[in-house]
C-alpha positions, 0 to 999 in steps of 0.5 A: 494472474500467472506472476506475482505484482508488485503490490505483493512483492518486497520492496528492497530500496538501493540508496546512497550518494552520487557515483558509489556503485548503486547501479552497479550493486542493482546490476551485480544482484540482478545478475545482467546490467538493468541499470545504465552505469557511468562515471558521470555524477547523476546517471540515475535519475527516476527510480528503476524498478525490477521485479526479480525472484530472489530465492529463498524470500521469493518475488522482490523488486529493487528500487535502485534511485538517484544520489541522495547528494544529487545538486541543482534544481534538477537534481532536488528534483530527483531526490523528491523523487527518492525520497518518495521511494523510503515510503514504500520500501521493506528493506534499504540498502545504504551504499557508501564507498571508501570515503565513508558515512557522511551527512547525507547518508546519516541524514538518510539513516534518520528517515529509516530509523523514523519508519523503523525500515532495516538498512543494510549499510553495503561498503562498495569499491573494496578492492581499493583498499580497506576503510578506516573504522573512523569513516563508518562512525556514523552507523547506528549501532550494532543493529546495522548489518555492514557487507564490504563488497567490490560491484564491479568484480563481483565480490560480496554480492552472495554476502549482500543477499544472505543479509537481505534474507535475515533483513526480511520482516517476519510480517512479510514472510507471514503475510497478512491473509485477505479472506483465509481466515474468515473461511473454513475448509470445505466451507463456501465463499461467495464472491459477488464481481460486478462485469462493467466498463471499469472491468479488465477484458478478459480477467479480474482484478488482483483482489478477486484473483487473490481471494479465489486463492485464498479460497482454494489454498484454505480447501474451501468452495468458491463460488464467482458470480455477478451482482445480477445472479447472487440470489439465484446462487444462494437458493441454490446452496443446500448449505449457508456460505461462510462468506459473501464478498462483493465489489463496493459498487454493488454493496446496496444490492448485495446487502438487500439479496444476502440474508442477515444470518450471512457475514458479508463484506466488500472486497475494499474493505478486505483491502483495507485490513490487508493493506493498511489499518482497518480499524484506523481507516473505519474511525477515520470515516466517521469524518464523513457524518462531520462534513459540511458544504464547502469542506476539503476532500482528497481522493488519492488513487493509488495507480494510475489509469484511463478515465471511464464515464462514471469513474468511482473515485472521479465521479461515484464517490465525489456525487455520493458526498455532496449528496450525503451533505447536502452541497458543494465540496472542494475534492481534490484528487491524487494519482500514483505512488506519490502523496502530497506532502502537506495535508492538513488543509484537508477535512478528509482523505479517502484512500483507494482499495491499494491493490497496487502498492505495498502495506507499507506504502499504505501505511506510511500515508496512514501514519502521514495523515495521523501527524497532520490530524487529517482523518482517513478512511478508504474506498470501502469503508467510505462508499458502505458508509454513503450507501448506509450499510457500513455496520453490516459490511463490518460485522465481520470485524467486531473492532473495526466496527466498535472503532467506527461506531465510538468516533461517530458518537465522539463527533456528535457530542462534538457538534450538534448534529445537523438535521436530515444527516442518515446516521 
């Protein structure tokens, strides 16, 4: 609770060919030897992450990667891991040396441009002599910043930090709110937090902590209760709360205990807005109505955790889906920060709340689903739909509700609605 989670930090990726000095640059930026430095090519294998404070930007994560020119079967695996990092970095440092920009760098720059990722070109080993202008011919125009450094001698490191500050995306500096824009000073926010086998002992999960902090920053009153105490807590309040937020697993009971005139939503729906695009994820949820027995669904978990007997992603959601469609489904799972490349064979993707990955990471997965024309939603939106309370859970977000209703109507027009499928 005292440290900023990695998922809320600015992610800065360090890319380049083998032996251009990527790890040396990371060590120079950190001020101590985190990454192993060696003249042997391919020393860095898996991406190495380090969270630090970078004034005045604040909390950041540096990601040191393997060479983009790695060779052999093992090198191909290393480069695949590096490619995965592209999806989750907010800024890219492209490190090159006295040999300049080549085909590998140009290919990487094209991928970064496709993702609209700001790039800083870091020319290392400047102590070896001036670099001919022709060696930098591959840089994409004047918008790409260039800094000349010598990581070995610590020269130019401050200039790199200054350039990083200039490249920080405005959206990161502002930061989308989780709940602050839905409450007012002096109002009351009620959080419904179940304590079950999946709740971490002695602490709350990141979205719950973040909601409490935003309520405090907004000069609001925050009340935290378990689902069994919600009705009594609401009855004890003299004034109507501005908002009730609950865990998705207890949304049905929370809806039943919360008067209709009190706005209500779930933590996971808030995370869909905070980490991705709630409007698109709400529209994607309408695909649940089109599912039929035998269809294929991917449930994507962005974190790794020990499975419990009634795990939300592995057990509950598949069970609710089977009950909804009235038959068996082919349900696959992905875990961690590496989303499958080929997903076109799926009829639906359901993503977790994404509290452990960055907003850009989540948006890149949503973009991949759009390109392969696969509808995508998230846990909170899907669970509320499967429990029959999605319109109530989306009442705070009219545009998202309209997107869901429009997609649902389109689905009904495209195919006759099956008997027994709830609206």
